[in-house]
C-alpha positions, 0 to 999 in steps of 0.5 A: 640638075637631076640628083638621080641622073648619076646613080650607078647601075648594078647587076640585078641577079648578082645583087639579089643572090648575094643578099639572099645568101647573106640573109640565109647565113644570118638566119642559120646563125640565129638558128644555131644560137637558139638551138645548140648544139646541132641547130635542131629544135627541141620542145619545152616541158609542159605544166601539170595543168597543160598536160591535164588539159590536153589529156582531157582529165582533171589536174587532180586526177593527174596528181592522183596518178603521180601519188599512186606511182603510176606513169612517168615521174614528172620533172620537179623544178626548184620552186616545186612545180611539176612538169612533163615532157611531151613524150611523158604526156604520150606515155600517160595517154596510153596508160589512161587508155589501158586502165580506163573503163572500156566504154570510156576509153578515149585517150588514144584517138587513133583511127580505127579499122574502117576510118579513112585517113583525114587529109586537111588542105589549108588554103587561101589565094592571098598571102598573109591570111594566117594560113601557115600559122594555122596549119602549124598550130593545128598539126601540133595541137593534134599531136598534143591530143594524141593523134598521129600527124603528118604535116606537108609543106607544099609551099615552095617558100617553105614557111611551115618548114621554117617554123619547124626549124628547117632551112631548105637552102642549107639543110638540103632536105627533100620535098614532096616533089620527090614523091610526085615527080614524073620521072624515074627519080620519084621516091616513096613519100616515106623516104622524104618524111622527117621527124619534128620536135613534137612526138607523133608529128612528122613533116614533109618539108618544102624547098624551091624544087616544088616549083618544078611540079608547076612546070613539069605537069603541063608537059606531062599532060601532053605526053603521058597518061600520068600527066593527064591525071596529075591530080591523083599523085598526092593521094597515091603517094599517101597510100604508102604511109596510110597506116602510119597516120591519122591526120595529114595537114597540108599547107598549100601555096597561096596560088591556084596551081597544080600543087594546090589542085593536087592537094585538094584532090587528095583532101578529105576536108578543106580549111580556108583562112580569111582575114575579115577585110573587104579586099581579102573577101574579094580575093577569096570570092575570085579564088572560090569561083576559079577553084569551082570551075577548075574542079569541075574540069578535073572532075570531068577528067576523072578526079574524085573531089568529095569532102567530109567538111569545108570550113572558113576560119577568120584569122587575125580578128580584132573584136574592137575593129568595127569594120572587121566585126561588120565583115564577119557579120556579112560573111555569117549571113552567107556562110554561117554553116561553114564558118568555124564558131571560133575566130583566131584573134590577132595577138602579139603572142603569135608574132612575138613567138614567130621572132624565134621561129616558134609557135604558141605551143612551143614558147614558154608562158613566162616569156609573155604577159600572162593575160596576153599568152592565156588569151592567145592559147585559149583562142588557139585551142578553141579553134583547134578543138573545133577542127578536131571535133570535125575530124572525129565526126568524120570518123563517126564519133560523137 
């Protein structure tokens, strides 16, 4: 007798709704426990060495400022170690910019008159490439180095939003859909922006309603001029907040739909994350071919797709993995000019931090083996400083 003939059937929709609700409830319980009393993320303090690193000065210069009574007073731990909050770091940055020599002022890297808003779309056709992790760390790093940053979560799965402490099905926050929808309920993007736990970094969180844009757009293309120029909607939305930010970091969904095309048309630069394995490279090849053909089509419809730069970032790289090293060499033989010099290595520090919905910039170094954390943060900084250099070069800075 077949042991499986008597398995009871069940209502699939009821079952998954129940399981989804239970998972959501448990996640919110963890959030409340981790971030009491209001379930909102806070931010740790930063050591003097970290503050000096992100300000671009030596630790001795930072100590001298403190001894001279300039700037905010650091917090002193029971062991005598000095730390600053992120807000104090920003205060120090403006102090240094005011008091430094005119020709050397570089501590507040805001856009100057004539510098265009930099919009970086982080994309990949395949899930699991480290796209959201890359977008989150890049946005936070740019904020820590003094830029005014807006992160936009364009993925209905809302992973970037979750990393910033938002749980869409419970928080009921709006998304970019509210600013790009086609009907009379459309809002200004300024109405859907929320603050994060990083000074200088705001976010437009995601929710499942974003998926409606994929359904609305084909219908709008048949009935309105707005629909036929769907690709302009994010760029037009960003005009409302152009003077508030230096950089926009967009975490695109892992598929080539209308949301991704809208983000790419608004972008001034594109960052493509890729895991160095054959199947991932094959997937990326198909993505590039499809993207190129679709871009040609929307350009004929009036889209302006011009980028300041395009870069490929190798993610989850294991230098001791011979096939991975060979795949990186293979990519370099074709894409050397467009590949970031620094890969993002595979590290347990990122996955361990993710267990509490945190990034490397949020977790405390003491929670890890020192060598593991130091290698991970050094690698992450190398990647992000390289991207920061591309942003500044687009503004005409050395």
